[in-house]
Backbone as CSV, one residue per row, in Angstrom:
resi,resn,N_x,N_y,N_z,CA_x,CA_y,CA_z,C_x,C_y,C_z
1,MET,-2.727,15.021,6.959,-3.634,14.021,7.517,-2.845,12.826,8.062
2,PRO,-2.118,12.991,9.145,-1.372,11.851,9.697,-2.308,10.762,10.214
3,VAL,-1.838,9.537,10.158,-2.552,8.396,10.731,-1.738,7.929,11.929
4,GLU,-2.387,7.844,13.090,-1.664,7.452,14.292,-2.409,6.342,15.027
5,LEU,-1.692,5.284,15.327,-2.228,4.173,16.116,-1.588,4.226,17.497
6,LYS,-2.428,4.117,18.525,-1.929,4.198,19.892,-2.343,2.953,20.673
7,ASN,-1.326,2.161,21.054,-1.549,0.961,21.877,-2.679,0.110,21.331
8,LEU,-2.620,-0.157,20.038,-3.704,-0.857,19.345,-3.604,-2.366,19.535
9,ASN,-4.716,-2.958,19.945,-4.813,-4.404,20.089,-6.070,-4.893,19.379
10,TYR,-5.960,-6.086,18.793,-7.153,-6.672,18.176,-7.062,-8.189,18.239
11,SER,-8.185,-8.806,18.618,-8.267,-10.266,18.692,-9.466,-10.745,17.891
12,TYR,-9.258,-11.823,17.149,-10.373,-12.501,16.494,-10.969,-13.520,17.472
13,MET,-12.280,-13.643,17.457,-13.015,-14.584,18.321,-12.601,-14.450,19.788
14,PRO,-12.635,-13.219,20.337,-12.196,-13.017,21.722,-13.067,-13.787,22.716
15,GLY,-12.414,-14.291,23.750,-13.129,-15.008,24.803,-13.469,-16.436,24.471
16,SER,-13.120,-16.881,23.263,-13.401,-18.259,22.866,-12.110,-19.078,22.905
17,PRO,-12.226,-20.404,22.832,-11.014,-21.238,22.788,-10.178,-20.986,21.535
18,PHE,-10.789,-20.324,20.543,-10.092,-20.095,19.278,-9.574,-18.664,19.145
19,GLU,-9.510,-17.948,20.252,-9.077,-16.547,20.207,-7.666,-16.429,19.629
20,VAL,-7.516,-15.457,18.730,-6.217,-15.182,18.115,-5.912,-13.700,18.273
21,ARG,-4.787,-13.371,18.891,-4.372,-11.974,19.016,-3.654,-11.565,17.733
22,ALA,-4.351,-10.842,16.890,-3.808,-10.473,15.578,-2.898,-9.268,15.655
23,LEU,-3.199,-8.320,16.566,-2.376,-7.136,16.756,-2.082,-6.975,18.239
24,LYS,-0.838,-6.660,18.559,-0.413,-6.613,19.953,0.246,-5.262,20.275
25,ASP,-0.501,-4.385,20.874,0.013,-3.125,21.389,0.793,-2.337,20.332
26,ILE,0.160,-2.136,19.184,0.804,-1.420,18.075,0.700,0.091,18.295
27,SER,1.822,0.768,18.245,1.852,2.232,18.262,2.740,2.693,17.115
28,MET,2.176,3.509,16.241,2.931,4.002,15.089,2.232,5.228,14.524
29,ARG,2.959,5.998,13.735,2.408,7.207,13.131,2.906,7.304,11.691
30,VAL,1.985,7.524,10.782,2.320,7.733,9.379,2.085,9.207,9.073
31,GLU,3.146,9.902,8.661,3.055,11.331,8.402,2.519,11.602,6.998
32,ASP,2.033,12.810,6.790,1.557,13.224,5.478,2.654,13.047,4.431
33,GLY,2.292,12.467,3.294,3.219,12.361,2.171,4.172,11.189,2.224
34,GLU,4.110,10.362,3.261,4.984,9.188,3.321,4.521,8.117,2.339
35,PHE,5.455,7.260,1.932,5.136,6.050,1.167,5.632,4.891,2.025
36,VAL,4.711,4.274,2.735,5.057,3.228,3.697,4.747,1.853,3.113
37,GLY,5.761,1.006,3.033,5.566,-0.381,2.633,5.465,-1.258,3.874
38,ILE,4.478,-2.150,3.900,4.298,-3.064,5.023,4.576,-4.478,4.535
39,ILE,5.514,-5.148,5.202,5.907,-6.498,4.798,5.749,-7.452,5.981
40,GLY,5.721,-8.734,5.677,5.593,-9.749,6.717,5.027,-11.018,6.130
41,HIS,5.283,-12.140,6.792,4.778,-13.418,6.306,3.261,-13.494,6.485
42,THR,2.630,-14.457,5.833,1.180,-14.633,5.927,0.766,-14.868,7.378
43,GLY,-0.259,-14.138,7.820,-0.771,-14.305,9.176,-0.105,-13.441,10.218
44,CYS,0.770,-12.513,9.791,1.497,-11.698,10.776,0.697,-10.479,11.243
45,GLY,-0.435,-10.194,10.593,-1.274,-9.081,11.033,-1.322,-7.901,10.085
46,LYS,-0.719,-8.023,8.899,-0.658,-6.894,7.958,-2.060,-6.424,7.541
47,SER,-2.871,-7.357,7.058,-4.206,-6.986,6.575,-5.093,-6.495,7.708
48,THR,-4.960,-7.096,8.877,-5.728,-6.630,10.032,-5.345,-5.202,10.372
49,LEU,-4.061,-4.892,10.262,-3.577,-3.542,10.564,-4.215,-2.507,9.638
50,ILE,-4.218,-2.772,8.334,-4.762,-1.765,7.426,-6.286,-1.683,7.532
51,GLN,-6.940,-2.784,7.894,-8.392,-2.727,8.106,-8.725,-1.869,9.322
52,GLN,-7.856,-1.877,10.308,-8.032,-0.992,11.462,-7.879,0.469,11.022
53,MET,-6.856,0.746,10.217,-6.644,2.107,9.735,-7.835,2.607,8.917
54,ALA,-8.443,1.702,8.157,-9.549,2.072,7.285,-10.891,2.106,8.005
55,GLY,-10.901,1.738,9.282,-12.145,1.752,10.032,-13.056,0.587,9.727
56,LEU,-12.505,-0.487,9.161,-13.304,-1.658,8.821,-13.390,-2.653,9.975
57,LEU,-12.496,-2.515,10.944,-12.526,-3.319,12.167,-12.405,-2.363,13.350
58,THR,-13.053,-2.709,14.447,-12.979,-1.899,15.659,-11.959,-2.504,16.612
59,PRO,-11.029,-1.731,17.134,-9.981,-2.279,18.006,-10.554,-2.946,19.258
60,SER,-9.864,-3.970,19.732,-10.197,-4.531,21.041,-9.843,-3.531,22.119
61,SER,-8.752,-2.816,21.903,-8.357,-1.692,22.767,-7.390,-0.820,21.984
62,GLY,-7.209,0.411,22.453,-6.360,1.356,21.750,-7.161,2.202,20.778
63,THR,-6.472,3.100,20.083,-7.162,4.029,19.190,-6.492,4.122,17.828
64,VAL,-7.320,4.472,16.826,-6.852,4.812,15.484,-7.273,6.257,15.242
65,GLU,-6.312,7.136,15.036,-6.614,8.550,14.820,-6.187,8.983,13.423
66,VAL,-7.073,9.702,12.754,-6.763,10.316,11.462,-6.914,11.814,11.636
67,ASP,-5.832,12.532,11.427,-5.794,13.978,11.638,-6.231,14.339,13.061
68,GLY,-5.797,13.535,14.022,-6.057,13.827,15.425,-7.417,13.410,15.943
69,GLU,-8.265,12.803,15.095,-9.593,12.379,15.523,-9.678,10.862,15.600
70,ASP,-10.257,10.365,16.678,-10.461,8.928,16.862,-11.585,8.480,15.932
71,ILE,-11.262,7.654,14.927,-12.260,7.279,13.925,-13.311,6.317,14.473
72,ASN,-13.067,5.764,15.666,-14.035,4.854,16.280,-14.826,5.508,17.412
73,ALA,-14.603,6.799,17.606,-15.318,7.511,18.668,-16.780,7.707,18.291
74,SER,-17.626,7.729,19.288,-19.047,7.985,19.068,-19.226,9.367,18.435
75,GLY,-19.997,9.429,17.368,-20.259,10.698,16.712,-19.287,11.054,15.606
76,TYR,-18.235,10.255,15.419,-17.294,10.547,14.336,-17.991,10.361,12.992
77,ASP,-17.783,11.286,12.070,-18.422,11.266,10.760,-17.674,10.321,9.826
78,ARG,-18.241,9.139,9.576,-17.574,8.162,8.723,-17.476,8.632,7.263
79,LYS,-18.390,9.503,6.842,-18.273,10.033,5.484,-16.988,10.843,5.338
80,LYS,-16.602,11.503,6.399,-15.359,12.264,6.388,-14.174,11.325,6.168
81,LEU,-14.214,10.172,6.821,-13.144,9.187,6.663,-13.099,8.681,5.231
82,ARG,-14.264,8.418,4.634,-14.329,7.903,3.267,-13.824,8.927,2.257
83,ARG,-13.975,10.211,2.566,-13.458,11.252,1.677,-11.947,11.431,1.837
84,THR,-11.448,11.004,2.985,-10.036,11.207,3.312,-9.170,10.022,2.930
85,LEU,-9.722,8.827,3.082,-8.936,7.605,2.991,-9.585,6.620,2.022
86,GLY,-8.792,6.125,1.068,-9.273,5.134,0.114,-8.527,3.826,0.296
87,VAL,-9.209,2.705,0.017,-8.616,1.380,0.191,-8.758,0.579,-1.096
88,VAL,-7.652,0.009,-1.560,-7.656,-0.900,-2.702,-7.243,-2.270,-2.181
89,PHE,-8.185,-3.211,-2.218,-7.892,-4.549,-1.738,-7.257,-5.390,-2.843
90,GLN,-6.758,-6.558,-2.452,-6.178,-7.480,-3.420,-7.253,-7.910,-4.416
91,TYR,-6.899,-7.958,-5.701,-7.838,-8.279,-6.778,-9.083,-7.394,-6.715
92,PRO,-8.919,-6.073,-6.798,-10.058,-5.154,-6.680,-11.078,-5.318,-7.794
93,GLU,-10.676,-5.937,-8.912,-11.615,-6.118,-10.025,-12.812,-6.992,-9.637
94,TYR,-12.654,-7.799,-8.575,-13.770,-8.636,-8.128,-14.867,-7.805,-7.458
95,GLN,-14.592,-6.529,-7.193,-15.569,-5.670,-6.522,-16.451,-4.894,-7.506
96,LEU,-16.213,-5.040,-8.814,-17.033,-4.347,-9.806,-18.451,-4.905,-9.785
97,PHE,-19.444,-4.037,-9.934,-20.825,-4.533,-9.863,-21.820,-3.736,-10.703
98,GLU,-21.476,-2.504,-11.102,-22.433,-1.686,-11.828,-22.491,-2.073,-13.314
99,GLU,-23.535,-1.585,-14.017,-23.736,-1.955,-15.411,-22.816,-1.220,-16.373
100,THR,-22.296,-0.062,-15.961,-21.338,0.660,-16.805,-20.125,1.083,-15.976
101,VAL,-19.032,1.343,-16.674,-17.818,1.802,-16.018,-18.066,3.114,-15.288
102,GLY,-18.755,4.032,-15.954,-19.020,5.336,-15.345,-19.775,5.228,-14.037
103,LYS,-20.803,4.380,-14.005,-21.595,4.214,-12.783,-20.775,3.553,-11.682
104,ASP,-19.911,2.605,-12.062,-19.110,1.925,-11.054,-18.125,2.885,-10.401
105,VAL,-17.440,3.669,-11.218,-16.457,4.610,-10.685,-17.144,5.719,-9.889
106,ALA,-18.392,6.041,-10.258,-19.129,7.115,-9.583,-19.682,6.710,-8.226
107,PHE,-19.741,5.416,-7.949,-20.387,4.944,-6.716,-19.734,5.538,-5.475
108,GLY,-18.407,5.479,-5.391,-17.695,5.977,-4.213,-17.892,7.459,-3.958
109,PRO,-17.600,8.312,-4.956,-17.779,9.744,-4.709,-19.221,10.136,-4.413
110,ALA,-20.188,9.441,-5.023,-21.592,9.745,-4.732,-21.919,9.424,-3.279
111,LYS,-21.435,8.282,-2.810,-21.673,7.893,-1.419,-20.928,8.801,-0.445
112,ALA,-19.842,9.402,-0.914,-19.082,10.321,-0.058,-19.739,11.698,0.036
113,GLY,-20.824,11.885,-0.716,-21.579,13.131,-0.601,-21.250,14.195,-1.627
114,MET,-20.525,13.850,-2.701,-20.211,14.828,-3.737,-21.470,15.178,-4.543
115,GLY,-21.528,16.405,-5.061,-22.606,16.812,-5.941,-22.465,16.162,-7.305
116,GLU,-23.530,16.213,-8.103,-23.556,15.509,-9.396,-22.429,15.946,-10.324
117,GLU,-22.204,17.251,-10.448,-21.153,17.745,-11.333,-19.768,17.353,-10.827
118,ASP,-19.590,17.422,-9.512,-18.303,17.030,-8.926,-18.044,15.546,-9.128
119,VAL,-19.117,14.747,-9.021,-18.975,13.304,-9.232,-18.515,13.028,-10.661
120,ARG,-19.158,13.666,-11.612,-18.804,13.434,-13.021,-17.354,13.839,-13.295
121,LYS,-16.945,14.972,-12.775,-15.562,15.419,-12.984,-14.581,14.456,-12.316
122,SER,-14.921,14.001,-11.116,-14.045,13.075,-10.400,-13.919,11.758,-11.153
123,VAL,-15.023,11.288,-11.722,-15.007,10.049,-12.508,-14.079,10.207,-13.708
124,ASP,-14.246,11.299,-14.455,-13.418,11.515,-15.637,-11.940,11.676,-15.273
125,ASP,-11.674,12.395,-14.193,-10.284,12.588,-13.751,-9.646,11.253,-13.367
126,ALA,-10.402,10.418,-12.643,-9.862,9.133,-12.190,-9.623,8.189,-13.369
127,LEU,-10.542,8.175,-14.323,-10.366,7.323,-15.506,-9.167,7.786,-16.326
128,ALA,-9.020,9.093,-16.476,-7.879,9.625,-17.214,-6.567,9.295,-16.511
129,LEU,-6.588,9.319,-15.180,-5.395,8.997,-14.408,-4.966,7.553,-14.649
130,MET,-5.947,6.683,-14.932,-5.654,5.274,-15.218,-5.446,5.031,-16.709
131,ASP,-5.216,6.134,-17.457,-4.911,6.074,-18.891,-6.080,5.617,-19.761
132,PHE,-7.306,5.881,-19.318,-8.486,5.645,-20.133,-8.942,6.961,-20.765
133,ASP,-9.654,6.855,-21.899,-10.372,7.988,-22.460,-11.784,7.933,-21.879
134,PRO,-12.141,8.840,-20.969,-13.446,8.776,-20.305,-14.614,8.710,-21.279
135,GLU,-14.542,9.452,-22.377,-15.641,9.476,-23.336,-15.864,8.103,-23.981
136,LYS,-14.782,7.381,-24.189,-14.881,6.092,-24.882,-15.275,4.945,-23.956
137,ILE,-14.922,5.046,-22.677,-15.116,3.898,-21.795,-16.258,4.066,-20.807
138,ARG,-16.732,5.292,-20.616,-17.693,5.575,-19.556,-18.953,4.704,-19.633
139,ASP,-19.452,4.437,-20.867,-20.726,3.729,-21.018,-20.566,2.251,-21.338
140,ILE,-19.355,1.758,-21.253,-19.096,0.335,-21.509,-19.308,-0.473,-20.227
141,SER,-19.779,-1.711,-20.366,-19.890,-2.580,-19.200,-18.496,-2.963,-18.721
142,PRO,-18.220,-2.858,-17.418,-16.890,-3.247,-16.928,-16.600,-4.725,-17.145
143,PHE,-17.659,-5.521,-17.306,-17.479,-6.963,-17.460,-17.091,-7.354,-18.885
144,ASP,-17.078,-6.378,-19.796,-16.620,-6.621,-21.159,-15.141,-6.272,-21.331
145,LEU,-14.499,-5.827,-20.272,-13.103,-5.413,-20.337,-12.165,-6.575,-20.032
146,SER,-10.904,-6.387,-20.360,-9.893,-7.390,-20.008,-9.638,-7.365,-18.506
147,GLY,-8.926,-8.373,-18.002,-8.634,-8.437,-16.569,-7.866,-7.226,-16.082
148,GLY,-6.852,-6.808,-16.852,-6.067,-5.651,-16.456,-6.877,-4.370,-16.470
149,GLN,-7.748,-4.235,-17.478,-8.605,-3.044,-17.554,-9.600,-3.005,-16.399
150,LYS,-10.131,-4.171,-16.023,-11.058,-4.231,-14.894,-10.384,-3.732,-13.616
151,ARG,-9.147,-4.150,-13.421,-8.433,-3.721,-12.218,-8.243,-2.212,-12.213
152,LYS,-7.893,-1.658,-13.364,-7.700,-0.213,-13.455,-8.997,0.546,-13.194
153,VAL,-10.128,0.011,-13.675,-11.425,0.648,-13.419,-11.748,0.601,-11.932
154,ALA,-11.487,-0.550,-11.292,-11.768,-0.690,-9.854,-10.929,0.298,-9.043
155,ILE,-9.686,0.465,-9.430,-8.809,1.412,-8.726,-9.271,2.849,-8.987
156,ALA,-9.734,3.110,-10.208,-10.268,4.440,-10.524,-11.439,4.769,-9.607
157,GLY,-12.241,3.757,-9.261,-13.361,3.973,-8.359,-12.927,4.445,-6.981
158,VAL,-11.761,4.003,-6.542,-11.214,4.449,-5.258,-10.624,5.846,-5.408
159,LEU,-9.891,6.072,-6.492,-9.236,7.364,-6.693,-10.248,8.485,-6.960
160,ALA,-11.444,8.128,-7.413,-12.449,9.145,-7.731,-12.897,9.927,-6.500
161,THR,-12.724,9.357,-5.317,-13.071,10.091,-4.093,-11.966,11.067,-3.696
162,LYS,-10.862,11.055,-4.477,-9.700,11.929,-4.240,-9.160,11.790,-2.815
163,PRO,-8.872,10.566,-2.400,-8.375,10.375,-1.034,-6.990,10.969,-0.847
164,ARG,-6.744,11.530,0.318,-5.412,12.043,0.633,-4.531,10.951,1.233
165,ILE,-5.177,9.849,1.631,-4.454,8.673,2.134,-4.943,7.477,1.333
166,LEU,-4.033,6.736,0.719,-4.397,5.579,-0.089,-3.755,4.329,0.504
167,ILE,-4.600,3.366,0.868,-4.141,2.104,1.441,-4.297,1.014,0.389
168,LEU,-3.231,0.256,0.163,-3.215,-0.762,-0.889,-2.797,-2.109,-0.305
169,ASP,-3.622,-3.126,-0.526,-3.336,-4.465,-0.011,-2.950,-5.372,-1.177
170,GLU,-1.660,-5.577,-1.376,-1.131,-6.404,-2.456,-1.736,-6.033,-3.811
171,PRO,-1.662,-4.768,-4.198,-2.353,-4.332,-5.418,-1.751,-4.871,-6.711
172,ILE,-0.491,-5.343,-6.666,0.137,-5.806,-7.900,0.135,-7.331,-8.011
173,ALA,-0.580,-8.001,-7.094,-0.672,-9.465,-7.155,-1.303,-9.885,-8.480
174,GLY,-0.673,-10.836,-9.160,-1.227,-11.359,-10.398,-0.882,-10.576,-11.643
175,LEU,-0.204,-9.422,-11.499,0.171,-8.634,-12.663,1.509,-9.112,-13.225
176,ASP,1.679,-8.958,-14.543,2.958,-9.306,-15.150,3.980,-8.213,-14.820
177,PRO,5.269,-8.446,-15.091,6.288,-7.459,-14.711,6.032,-6.058,-15.245
178,ILE,5.570,-5.954,-16.492,5.291,-4.630,-17.055,4.130,-3.980,-16.321
179,GLY,3.078,-4.769,-16.054,1.923,-4.242,-15.327,2.295,-3.801,-13.920
180,ARG,3.168,-4.568,-13.253,3.610,-4.199,-11.898,4.353,-2.875,-11.911
181,GLU,5.266,-2.728,-12.874,6.058,-1.501,-12.940,5.177,-0.302,-13.276
182,GLN,4.230,-0.472,-14.179,3.321,0.629,-14.525,2.495,1.047,-13.315
183,PHE,2.035,0.047,-12.556,1.227,0.375,-11.382,2.073,1.087,-10.331
184,MET,3.295,0.623,-10.107,4.156,1.259,-9.116,4.493,2.690,-9.527
185,GLN,4.652,2.933,-10.808,4.915,4.296,-11.273,3.704,5.189,-11.036
186,LEU,2.492,4.630,-11.213,1.272,5.387,-10.918,1.226,5.759,-9.444
187,VAL,1.516,4.799,-8.579,1.486,5.055,-7.139,2.545,6.090,-6.764
188,ARG,3.721,5.989,-7.359,4.773,6.982,-7.119,4.284,8.371,-7.523
189,ARG,3.597,8.454,-8.677,3.092,9.747,-9.151,2.089,10.339,-8.167
190,LEU,1.201,9.505,-7.654,0.230,9.966,-6.657,0.942,10.459,-5.402
191,ASN,1.979,9.723,-5.000,2.731,10.088,-3.805,3.445,11.426,-3.994
192,VAL,4.052,11.621,-5.161,4.737,12.877,-5.454,3.751,14.039,-5.434
193,GLN,2.514,13.775,-5.832,1.485,14.820,-5.851,0.903,15.090,-4.461
194,GLY,1.348,14.310,-3.456,0.937,14.591,-2.089,0.107,13.534,-1.404
195,THR,-0.257,12.457,-2.119,-1.048,11.394,-1.507,-0.173,10.530,-0.608
196,THR,-0.628,10.295,0.600,0.066,9.383,1.513,-0.238,7.953,1.083
197,ILE,0.789,7.134,0.941,0.626,5.755,0.487,0.994,4.790,1.607
198,ILE,0.095,3.840,1.881,0.368,2.749,2.823,0.088,1.461,2.055
199,MET,1.123,0.672,1.804,0.995,-0.438,0.856,1.575,-1.737,1.403
200,ILE,0.737,-2.761,1.453,1.199,-4.113,1.762,1.739,-4.728,0.477
201,SER,2.903,-5.329,0.541,3.450,-5.968,-0.651,4.479,-7.019,-0.267
202,HIS,4.539,-8.062,-1.106,5.616,-9.043,-0.988,6.709,-8.765,-2.016
203,ASN,6.517,-7.715,-2.829,7.484,-7.357,-3.856,8.522,-6.413,-3.270
204,MET,9.592,-6.979,-2.761,10.614,-6.178,-2.095,11.326,-5.230,-3.050
205,ASP,11.446,-5.641,-4.314,12.128,-4.775,-5.278,11.317,-3.509,-5.526
206,GLY,9.994,-3.648,-5.651,9.146,-2.478,-5.843,9.223,-1.526,-4.668
207,LEU,9.217,-2.077,-3.459,9.302,-1.235,-2.267,10.681,-0.586,-2.149
208,ALA,11.725,-1.321,-2.521,13.074,-0.744,-2.484,13.177,0.462,-3.418
209,ASP,12.506,0.362,-4.569,12.570,1.434,-5.563,11.706,2.641,-5.197
210,TYR,10.566,2.403,-4.546,9.579,3.476,-4.424,9.215,3.900,-2.999
211,ALA,9.287,3.019,-2.031,8.858,3.371,-0.673,9.876,4.273,0.011
212,THR,9.390,5.083,0.955,10.281,5.902,1.771,10.478,5.295,3.157
213,ARG,9.651,4.305,3.494,9.711,3.684,4.820,9.185,2.257,4.719
214,ILE,9.789,1.356,5.471,9.355,-0.043,5.503,9.017,-0.426,6.938
215,ILE,7.854,-1.044,7.108,7.481,-1.619,8.402,7.359,-3.126,8.216
216,ALA,8.173,-3.874,8.944,8.103,-5.330,8.913,7.352,-5.804,10.147
217,MET,6.380,-6.711,9.940,5.578,-7.221,11.050,5.868,-8.695,11.292
218,ASP,5.694,-9.095,12.523,5.864,-10.500,12.900,4.968,-10.799,14.095
219,HIS,4.079,-11.778,13.946,3.192,-12.213,15.020,2.446,-11.044,15.676
220,GLY,1.889,-10.178,14.831,1.045,-9.101,15.344,1.779,-7.915,15.928
221,GLU,3.097,-7.874,15.784,3.896,-6.776,16.331,4.764,-6.152,15.249
222,ILE,5.168,-4.895,15.471,6.119,-4.255,14.569,7.509,-4.776,14.903
223,TYR,8.130,-5.426,13.921,9.412,-6.089,14.110,10.568,-5.179,13.695
224,MET,10.372,-4.445,12.594,11.369,-3.489,12.114,10.637,-2.287,11.531
225,ASP,11.250,-1.121,11.625,10.643,0.108,11.116,11.759,1.083,10.768
226,GLY,11.871,1.423,9.493,12.918,2.349,9.083,12.862,2.600,7.593
227,THR,13.873,3.260,7.069,13.958,3.473,5.628,14.213,2.119,4.960
228,PRO,13.932,2.001,3.647,14.252,0.742,2.958,15.719,0.345,3.129
229,GLY,16.622,1.331,3.069,18.041,1.026,3.246,18.345,0.452,4.609
230,GLN,17.704,0.999,5.644,17.932,0.521,7.013,17.368,-0.878,7.228
231,VAL,16.160,-1.099,6.739,15.509,-2.392,6.972,16.156,-3.491,6.146
232,PHE,16.376,-3.234,4.858,16.928,-4.275,3.989,18.407,-4.538,4.261
233,ALA,19.085,-3.616,4.938,20.504,-3.820,5.242,20.716,-5.027,6.149
234,ASP,19.765,-5.258,7.056,19.924,-6.338,8.039,19.257,-7.617,7.529
235,ILE,19.914,-8.281,6.599,19.361,-9.491,5.997,19.158,-10.581,7.045
236,GLY,20.088,-10.696,7.984,19.969,-11.726,9.017,18.709,-11.564,9.839
237,LYS,18.392,-10.338,10.209,17.197,-10.093,11.019,15.931,-10.373,10.212
238,LEU,15.939,-10.030,8.940,14.785,-10.319,8.089,14.587,-11.822,7.930
239,ARG,15.665,-12.521,7.661,15.561,-13.962,7.429,15.159,-14.724,8.685
240,ALA,15.397,-14.133,9.836,15.004,-14.775,11.102,13.490,-14.932,11.213
241,VAL,12.740,-14.084,10.468,11.267,-14.191,10.501,10.723,-14.558,9.123
242,GLY,11.544,-15.195,8.309,11.085,-15.708,7.030,10.949,-14.684,5.926
243,LEU,11.629,-13.550,6.051,11.572,-12.512,5.034,12.928,-12.376,4.349
244,ASP,12.953,-11.614,3.274,14.225,-11.353,2.611,14.219,-9.934,2.070
245,ALA,15.366,-9.478,1.657,15.506,-8.117,1.130,15.269,-8.129,-0.377
246,SER,15.450,-6.990,-1.000,15.326,-6.899,-2.451,16.402,-7.761,-3.112
247,GLU,16.177,-8.108,-4.373,17.144,-8.940,-5.084,18.510,-8.266,-5.172
248,ALA,18.519,-6.959,-5.378,19.787,-6.239,-5.462,20.541,-6.298,-4.138
249,ARG,19.812,-6.160,-3.040,20.451,-6.236,-1.722,21.000,-7.642,-1.471
250,GLN,20.264,-8.673,-1.883,20.744,-10.045,-1.721,22.008,-10.275,-2.548
251,ALA,22.024,-9.732,-3.774,23.211,-9.881,-4.618,24.406,-9.149,-4.004
252,ALA,24.154,-7.948,-3.464,25.229,-7.188,-2.823,25.766,-7.941,-1.605
253,TYR,24.868,-8.580,-0.875,25.260,-9.359,0.305,26.181,-10.520,-0.103
254,LEU,25.841,-11.197,-1.215,26.660,-12.315,-1.685,28.033,-11.829,-2.160
255,LEU,28.040,-10.662,-2.824,29.315,-10.105,-3.267,30.210,-9.771,-2.071
256,LYS,29.582,-9.288,-1.005,30.362,-8.967,0.197,30.925,-10.243,0.816
257,GLN,30.139,-11.326,0.766,30.626,-12.618,1.279,31.822,-13.113,0.469
258,CYS,31.893,-12.669,-0.801,33.003,-13.073,-1.673,34.204,-12.127,-1.571
259,GLY,34.102,-11.143,-0.668,35.250,-10.277,-0.439,35.145,-8.875,-0.991
260,TRP,34.039,-8.556,-1.634,33.883,-7.195,-2.156,33.621,-6.238,-0.993
261,ASP,34.196,-5.059,-1.078,33.939,-4.011,-0.088,32.720,-3.206,-0.566
262,ILE,31.557,-3.752,-0.319,30.328,-3.166,-0.860,29.425,-2.696,0.281
263,PRO,28.867,-1.503,0.196,28.036,-0.968,1.290,26.776,-1.788,1.522
264,ASP,26.307,-1.799,2.754,25.092,-2.541,3.104,23.814,-1.824,2.679
265,ASP,23.934,-0.545,2.298,22.720,0.201,1.966,22.423,0.215,0.469
266,ILE,23.086,-0.632,-0.297,22.741,-0.788,-1.714,21.564,-1.746,-1.800
267,ILE,20.405,-1.234,-2.234,19.184,-2.061,-2.206,18.440,-2.090,-3.539
268,THR,18.821,-1.238,-4.506,18.136,-1.216,-5.793,19.072,-1.672,-6.906
269,ARG,18.485,-2.106,-8.016,19.284,-2.564,-9.150,20.192,-1.451,-9.670
270,SER,19.650,-0.238,-9.769,20.452,0.865,-10.306,21.649,1.159,-9.406
271,GLU,21.439,1.109,-8.079,22.550,1.335,-7.157,23.611,0.243,-7.301
272,LEU,23.164,-0.997,-7.474,24.096,-2.113,-7.603,24.888,-2.017,-8.902
273,VAL,24.199,-1.708,-9.996,24.883,-1.576,-11.288,25.903,-0.449,-11.225
274,ASP,25.525,0.694,-10.666,26.458,1.829,-10.559,27.695,1.448,-9.757
275,PHE,27.492,0.693,-8.666,28.635,0.305,-7.838,29.560,-0.640,-8.607
276,ILE,28.971,-1.617,-9.303,29.784,-2.593,-10.020,30.570,-1.919,-11.141
277,VAL,29.917,-0.997,-11.869,30.606,-0.279,-12.945,31.777,0.526,-12.373
278,ALA,31.529,1.232,-11.262,32.595,2.017,-10.640,33.712,1.108,-10.137
279,HIS,33.345,-0.052,-9.596,34.323,-1.000,-9.078,35.218,-1.519,-10.204
280,ARG,34.614,-1.803,-11.364,35.377,-2.325,-12.492,36.348,-1.269,-13.012
281,LYS,35.888,-0.015,-13.018,36.764,1.063,-13.507,37.976,1.222,-12.600
282,GLU,37.758,1.053,-11.291,38.861,1.155,-10.342,39.867,0.038,-10.548
283,ASP,39.377,-1.153,-10.909,40.257,-2.302,-11.124,41.187,-2.086,-12.321
284,ARG,40.702,-1.278,-13.257,41.526,-1.014,-14.446,42.634,-0.011,-14.145
């Protein structure tokens, strides 16, 4: 289920004195099974881009295609899109509304047209995936849960539709380091199982560890596009638009400034530690 954008443009308040071109002639393709991280400063068009992919905004011009079909074409079945693509917005726990966890998680698959038995199985599978015991939590009010549990229930509601493409808008915002790592491991697991991941994040370390591709945006355009190693290697280009690389890449860059012969494609903590250990052994 590739996602392809062709010459995509979008403006807020078009034709008015306050018109803002949020996306400018974007063309890109996300292949099945990719884990794409999207980075950029506030206002660069990241959220507008994923809303276009999700069919929540209609392009000013250009097309958004999922599996070769224009999702904005007349007659396109939006239920098909909802079964194919799931979206987790920032602070998804604010979207909870049903009286029980089971009913909240069931809302998406029911609206997607699943039968009653399939809905129940999907609910239980999604809750289990988020490390809940479905039998114990299904009849509890989501509003009686902790903040972290609420977020997991909200995400379970998206996963219950079994989307093959999962779009995430800053999903780890507000989580502590342990919570961030647990969530990133969950997303990695989904990706390994075949789910395509498209994720907006300001956490460069998480993307360095888990993403297979990074797209950097600036002023509504794609500024950089490549593997994490390729994108984070060029610290100067990132800093020119107010961005930075992972902490490990920044540390490696400083070591190189101090005279170390260190590769530019070291971007994760484990890679940096391995290099330093090997370097010390050579010195002996």
